PyMOL commands that place a pseudoatom at each C-alpha (Angstrom):
pseudoatom trace, name=CA, resn=MET, resi=1, chain=A, elem=C, hetatm=0, pos=[148.798, -12.984, 97.201]
pseudoatom trace, name=CA, resn=LYS, resi=2, chain=A, elem=C, hetatm=0, pos=[149.867, -9.490, 95.898]
pseudoatom trace, name=CA, resn=ILE, resi=3, chain=A, elem=C, hetatm=0, pos=[147.975, -8.024, 93.185]
pseudoatom trace, name=CA, resn=ALA, resi=4, chain=A, elem=C, hetatm=0, pos=[149.747, -5.907, 90.311]
pseudoatom trace, name=CA, resn=ILE, resi=5, chain=A, elem=C, hetatm=0, pos=[148.105, -3.217, 88.386]
pseudoatom trace, name=CA, resn=ALA, resi=6, chain=A, elem=C, hetatm=0, pos=[147.907, -5.555, 85.416]
pseudoatom trace, name=CA, resn=ASP, resi=7, chain=A, elem=C, hetatm=0, pos=[145.556, -7.882, 87.424]
pseudoatom trace, name=CA, resn=ILE, resi=8, chain=A, elem=C, hetatm=0, pos=[142.940, -5.141, 88.217]
pseudoatom trace, name=CA, resn=LYS, resi=9, chain=A, elem=C, hetatm=0, pos=[139.850, -5.499, 85.958]
pseudoatom trace, name=CA, resn=PHE, resi=10, chain=A, elem=C, hetatm=0, pos=[139.243, -1.873, 84.717]
pseudoatom trace, name=CA, resn=ASP, resi=11, chain=A, elem=C, hetatm=0, pos=[135.849, -1.545, 83.121]
pseudoatom trace, name=CA, resn=GLU, resi=12, chain=A, elem=C, hetatm=0, pos=[135.175, -0.868, 79.320]
pseudoatom trace, name=CA, resn=HIS, resi=13, chain=A, elem=C, hetatm=0, pos=[135.852, 2.949, 80.115]
pseudoatom trace, name=CA, resn=GLY, resi=14, chain=A, elem=C, hetatm=0, pos=[139.110, 2.255, 81.882]
pseudoatom trace, name=CA, resn=LEU, resi=15, chain=A, elem=C, hetatm=0, pos=[137.697, 2.830, 85.386]
pseudoatom trace, name=CA, resn=VAL, resi=16, chain=A, elem=C, hetatm=0, pos=[137.424, 0.855, 88.609]
pseudoatom trace, name=CA, resn=PRO, resi=17, chain=A, elem=C, hetatm=0, pos=[135.334, 1.889, 91.609]
pseudoatom trace, name=CA, resn=ALA, resi=18, chain=A, elem=C, hetatm=0, pos=[137.436, 2.696, 94.736]
pseudoatom trace, name=CA, resn=ILE, resi=19, chain=A, elem=C, hetatm=0, pos=[135.986, 2.591, 98.089]
pseudoatom trace, name=CA, resn=VAL, resi=20, chain=A, elem=C, hetatm=0, pos=[137.622, 4.684, 100.900]
pseudoatom trace, name=CA, resn=GLN, resi=21, chain=A, elem=C, hetatm=0, pos=[137.313, 3.428, 104.458]
pseudoatom trace, name=CA, resn=ASP, resi=22, chain=A, elem=C, hetatm=0, pos=[138.624, 4.898, 107.683]
pseudoatom trace, name=CA, resn=ALA, resi=23, chain=A, elem=C, hetatm=0, pos=[141.401, 2.593, 108.788]
pseudoatom trace, name=CA, resn=ALA, resi=24, chain=A, elem=C, hetatm=0, pos=[140.853, 3.255, 112.533]
pseudoatom trace, name=CA, resn=ASN, resi=25, chain=A, elem=C, hetatm=0, pos=[137.064, 2.586, 112.851]
pseudoatom trace, name=CA, resn=GLY, resi=26, chain=A, elem=C, hetatm=0, pos=[135.945, 0.945, 109.445]
pseudoatom trace, name=CA, resn=GLU, resi=27, chain=A, elem=C, hetatm=0, pos=[133.598, 3.799, 108.436]
pseudoatom trace, name=CA, resn=VAL, resi=28, chain=A, elem=C, hetatm=0, pos=[133.026, 4.013, 104.780]
pseudoatom trace, name=CA, resn=LEU, resi=29, chain=A, elem=C, hetatm=0, pos=[133.929, 7.574, 103.715]
pseudoatom trace, name=CA, resn=MET, resi=30, chain=A, elem=C, hetatm=0, pos=[133.525, 7.763, 100.098]
pseudoatom trace, name=CA, resn=LEU, resi=31, chain=A, elem=C, hetatm=0, pos=[133.523, 6.090, 96.765]
pseudoatom trace, name=CA, resn=GLY, resi=32, chain=A, elem=C, hetatm=0, pos=[135.213, 7.420, 93.604]
pseudoatom trace, name=CA, resn=PHE, resi=33, chain=A, elem=C, hetatm=0, pos=[136.704, 6.038, 90.480]
pseudoatom trace, name=CA, resn=MET, resi=34, chain=A, elem=C, hetatm=0, pos=[140.262, 5.480, 89.306]
pseudoatom trace, name=CA, resn=ASN, resi=35, chain=A, elem=C, hetatm=0, pos=[141.791, 4.933, 85.906]
pseudoatom trace, name=CA, resn=ASN, resi=36, chain=A, elem=C, hetatm=0, pos=[145.202, 3.390, 85.630]
pseudoatom trace, name=CA, resn=GLU, resi=37, chain=A, elem=C, hetatm=0, pos=[146.967, 6.644, 86.056]
pseudoatom trace, name=CA, resn=ALA, resi=38, chain=A, elem=C, hetatm=0, pos=[145.011, 7.687, 89.239]
pseudoatom trace, name=CA, resn=TYR, resi=39, chain=A, elem=C, hetatm=0, pos=[145.690, 4.116, 90.686]
pseudoatom trace, name=CA, resn=ALA, resi=40, chain=A, elem=C, hetatm=0, pos=[149.537, 4.388, 89.920]
pseudoatom trace, name=CA, resn=LYS, resi=41, chain=A, elem=C, hetatm=0, pos=[149.569, 7.915, 91.469]
pseudoatom trace, name=CA, resn=THR, resi=42, chain=A, elem=C, hetatm=0, pos=[147.647, 6.766, 94.542]
pseudoatom trace, name=CA, resn=ILE, resi=43, chain=A, elem=C, hetatm=0, pos=[150.129, 3.803, 95.137]
pseudoatom trace, name=CA, resn=SER, resi=44, chain=A, elem=C, hetatm=0, pos=[153.330, 5.885, 94.397]
pseudoatom trace, name=CA, resn=VAL, resi=45, chain=A, elem=C, hetatm=0, pos=[152.400, 8.982, 96.400]
pseudoatom trace, name=CA, resn=GLY, resi=46, chain=A, elem=C, hetatm=0, pos=[150.508, 7.317, 99.151]
pseudoatom trace, name=CA, resn=TYR, resi=47, chain=A, elem=C, hetatm=0, pos=[147.424, 9.658, 98.859]
pseudoatom trace, name=CA, resn=VAL, resi=48, chain=A, elem=C, hetatm=0, pos=[144.133, 8.842, 97.342]
pseudoatom trace, name=CA, resn=THR, resi=49, chain=A, elem=C, hetatm=0, pos=[143.867, 10.155, 93.716]
pseudoatom trace, name=CA, resn=PHE, resi=50, chain=A, elem=C, hetatm=0, pos=[140.562, 9.681, 91.674]
pseudoatom trace, name=CA, resn=TYR, resi=51, chain=A, elem=C, hetatm=0, pos=[139.766, 10.268, 88.034]
pseudoatom trace, name=CA, resn=SER, resi=52, chain=A, elem=C, hetatm=0, pos=[136.965, 12.681, 87.729]
pseudoatom trace, name=CA, resn=ARG, resi=53, chain=A, elem=C, hetatm=0, pos=[134.450, 11.494, 85.227]
pseudoatom trace, name=CA, resn=THR, resi=54, chain=A, elem=C, hetatm=0, pos=[132.892, 14.941, 84.806]
pseudoatom trace, name=CA, resn=ARG, resi=55, chain=A, elem=C, hetatm=0, pos=[136.091, 16.892, 84.540]
pseudoatom trace, name=CA, resn=ASN, resi=56, chain=A, elem=C, hetatm=0, pos=[137.988, 14.080, 82.748]
pseudoatom trace, name=CA, resn=GLU, resi=57, chain=A, elem=C, hetatm=0, pos=[141.087, 14.625, 85.052]
pseudoatom trace, name=CA, resn=LEU, resi=58, chain=A, elem=C, hetatm=0, pos=[142.895, 13.426, 87.962]
pseudoatom trace, name=CA, resn=TRP, resi=59, chain=A, elem=C, hetatm=0, pos=[142.188, 14.938, 91.389]
pseudoatom trace, name=CA, resn=THR, resi=60, chain=A, elem=C, hetatm=0, pos=[143.870, 14.064, 94.612]
pseudoatom trace, name=CA, resn=LYS, resi=61, chain=A, elem=C, hetatm=0, pos=[141.362, 14.320, 97.478]
pseudoatom trace, name=CA, resn=GLY, resi=62, chain=A, elem=C, hetatm=0, pos=[142.041, 17.302, 99.761]
pseudoatom trace, name=CA, resn=GLU, resi=63, chain=A, elem=C, hetatm=0, pos=[144.524, 19.125, 97.554]
pseudoatom trace, name=CA, resn=THR, resi=64, chain=A, elem=C, hetatm=0, pos=[142.769, 22.380, 98.373]
pseudoatom trace, name=CA, resn=SER, resi=65, chain=A, elem=C, hetatm=0, pos=[140.931, 21.645, 101.636]
pseudoatom trace, name=CA, resn=GLY, resi=66, chain=A, elem=C, hetatm=0, pos=[143.897, 19.930, 103.391]
pseudoatom trace, name=CA, resn=ASN, resi=67, chain=A, elem=C, hetatm=0, pos=[141.711, 16.919, 104.326]
pseudoatom trace, name=CA, resn=ARG, resi=68, chain=A, elem=C, hetatm=0, pos=[143.835, 14.489, 102.509]
pseudoatom trace, name=CA, resn=LEU, resi=69, chain=A, elem=C, hetatm=0, pos=[143.335, 10.716, 102.423]
pseudoatom trace, name=CA, resn=LYS, resi=70, chain=A, elem=C, hetatm=0, pos=[146.619, 9.025, 103.435]
pseudoatom trace, name=CA, resn=VAL, resi=71, chain=A, elem=C, hetatm=0, pos=[146.630, 5.357, 102.300]
pseudoatom trace, name=CA, resn=VAL, resi=72, chain=A, elem=C, hetatm=0, pos=[147.294, 2.777, 105.047]
pseudoatom trace, name=CA, resn=SER, resi=73, chain=A, elem=C, hetatm=0, pos=[146.497, -0.305, 103.147]
pseudoatom trace, name=CA, resn=ALA, resi=74, chain=A, elem=C, hetatm=0, pos=[144.916, -1.206, 99.758]
pseudoatom trace, name=CA, resn=SER, resi=75, chain=A, elem=C, hetatm=0, pos=[143.018, -4.429, 98.664]
pseudoatom trace, name=CA, resn=THR, resi=76, chain=A, elem=C, hetatm=0, pos=[140.777, -5.689, 95.900]
pseudoatom trace, name=CA, resn=ASP, resi=77, chain=A, elem=C, hetatm=0, pos=[137.618, -7.623, 95.972]
pseudoatom trace, name=CA, resn=CYS, resi=78, chain=A, elem=C, hetatm=0, pos=[137.722, -11.387, 94.833]
pseudoatom trace, name=CA, resn=ASP, resi=79, chain=A, elem=C, hetatm=0, pos=[136.905, -10.400, 91.198]
pseudoatom trace, name=CA, resn=ARG, resi=80, chain=A, elem=C, hetatm=0, pos=[139.631, -7.718, 91.181]
pseudoatom trace, name=CA, resn=ASP, resi=81, chain=A, elem=C, hetatm=0, pos=[137.029, -5.136, 89.801]
pseudoatom trace, name=CA, resn=THR, resi=82, chain=A, elem=C, hetatm=0, pos=[136.670, -3.006, 92.823]
pseudoatom trace, name=CA, resn=LEU, resi=83, chain=A, elem=C, hetatm=0, pos=[139.298, -1.383, 94.978]
pseudoatom trace, name=CA, resn=LEU, resi=84, chain=A, elem=C, hetatm=0, pos=[139.207, -0.715, 98.780]
pseudoatom trace, name=CA, resn=PHE, resi=85, chain=A, elem=C, hetatm=0, pos=[141.711, 1.715, 100.328]
pseudoatom trace, name=CA, resn=ARG, resi=86, chain=A, elem=C, hetatm=0, pos=[141.965, 2.090, 104.176]
pseudoatom trace, name=CA, resn=VAL, resi=87, chain=A, elem=C, hetatm=0, pos=[143.061, 5.649, 105.051]
pseudoatom trace, name=CA, resn=GLU, resi=88, chain=A, elem=C, hetatm=0, pos=[143.957, 7.891, 107.725]
pseudoatom trace, name=CA, resn=VAL, resi=89, chain=A, elem=C, hetatm=0, pos=[142.129, 11.395, 107.086]
pseudoatom trace, name=CA, resn=GLU, resi=90, chain=A, elem=C, hetatm=0, pos=[144.345, 14.328, 107.537]
pseudoatom trace, name=CA, resn=GLY, resi=91, chain=A, elem=C, hetatm=0, pos=[143.242, 17.913, 108.221]
pseudoatom trace, name=CA, resn=ALA, resi=92, chain=A, elem=C, hetatm=0, pos=[139.916, 18.580, 109.868]
pseudoatom trace, name=CA, resn=GLY, resi=93, chain=A, elem=C, hetatm=0, pos=[138.637, 15.106, 109.188]
pseudoatom trace, name=CA, resn=VAL, resi=94, chain=A, elem=C, hetatm=0, pos=[136.009, 16.264, 106.751]
pseudoatom trace, name=CA, resn=VAL, resi=95, chain=A, elem=C, hetatm=0, pos=[135.863, 14.052, 103.610]
pseudoatom trace, name=CA, resn=CYS, resi=96, chain=A, elem=C, hetatm=0, pos=[132.610, 15.075, 101.817]
pseudoatom trace, name=CA, resn=HIS, resi=97, chain=A, elem=C, hetatm=0, pos=[132.367, 18.177, 99.839]
pseudoatom trace, name=CA, resn=GLU, resi=98, chain=A, elem=C, hetatm=0, pos=[129.218, 18.927, 101.803]
pseudoatom trace, name=CA, resn=GLY, resi=99, chain=A, elem=C, hetatm=0, pos=[131.283, 19.242, 105.150]
pseudoatom trace, name=CA, resn=THR, resi=100, chain=A, elem=C, hetatm=0, pos=[130.629, 15.876, 106.707]
pseudoatom trace, name=CA, resn=ARG, resi=101, chain=A, elem=C, hetatm=0, pos=[132.937, 13.198, 107.784]
pseudoatom trace, name=CA, resn=SER, resi=102, chain=A, elem=C, hetatm=0, pos=[131.500, 10.707, 105.122]
pseudoatom trace, name=CA, resn=CYS, resi=103, chain=A, elem=C, hetatm=0, pos=[129.620, 11.083, 101.923]
pseudoatom trace, name=CA, resn=PHE, resi=104, chain=A, elem=C, hetatm=0, pos=[127.142, 8.396, 103.023]
pseudoatom trace, name=CA, resn=THR, resi=105, chain=A, elem=C, hetatm=0, pos=[124.764, 10.657, 105.054]
pseudoatom trace, name=CA, resn=LYS, resi=106, chain=A, elem=C, hetatm=0, pos=[121.460, 10.502, 103.098]
pseudoatom trace, name=CA, resn=GLU, resi=107, chain=A, elem=C, hetatm=0, pos=[119.421, 7.698, 104.559]
pseudoatom trace, name=CA, resn=ILE, resi=108, chain=A, elem=C, hetatm=0, pos=[117.067, 5.921, 102.385]
pseudoatom trace, name=CA, resn=SER, resi=109, chain=A, elem=C, hetatm=0, pos=[113.539, 5.159, 103.463]
pseudoatom trace, name=CA, resn=LEU, resi=110, chain=A, elem=C, hetatm=0, pos=[112.987, 1.303, 103.516]
pseudoatom trace, name=CA, resn=ALA, resi=111, chain=A, elem=C, hetatm=0, pos=[109.316, 1.736, 104.251]
pseudoatom trace, name=CA, resn=GLY, resi=112, chain=A, elem=C, hetatm=0, pos=[107.287, -0.486, 101.873]
pseudoatom trace, name=CA, resn=ALA, resi=113, chain=A, elem=C, hetatm=0, pos=[110.350, -2.295, 100.682]
pseudoatom trace, name=CA, resn=ALA, resi=114, chain=A, elem=C, hetatm=0, pos=[109.569, -5.926, 99.886]
for i in range(1, 114): cmd.bond("trace and resi %d" % i, "trace and resi %d" % (i + 1))
show_as sticks, trace
zoom trace
């Protein structure tokens, strides 16, 4: 079943979370938010574009660094309120602004967790 933009459930702020995953190895690289315009641009151009909640503007990942995220496939979860983009990372392969491959590098201690 193909999902149209009208089928995506954007939240009350007009946003939807978008997970970015490496198409080659399944590693989760980052999470951002998209509004309708960012989603449409991502689909039409083929590179992941987010909506910055702090700057209130669109930004295409890698515009300045060259580490762009080329979309290989896109899907949504069963509730259609979260997006998943499988990508090829172009450039040096660095995705996080801290210089790492993935934004998910800060391990949480589970000691004492029930």
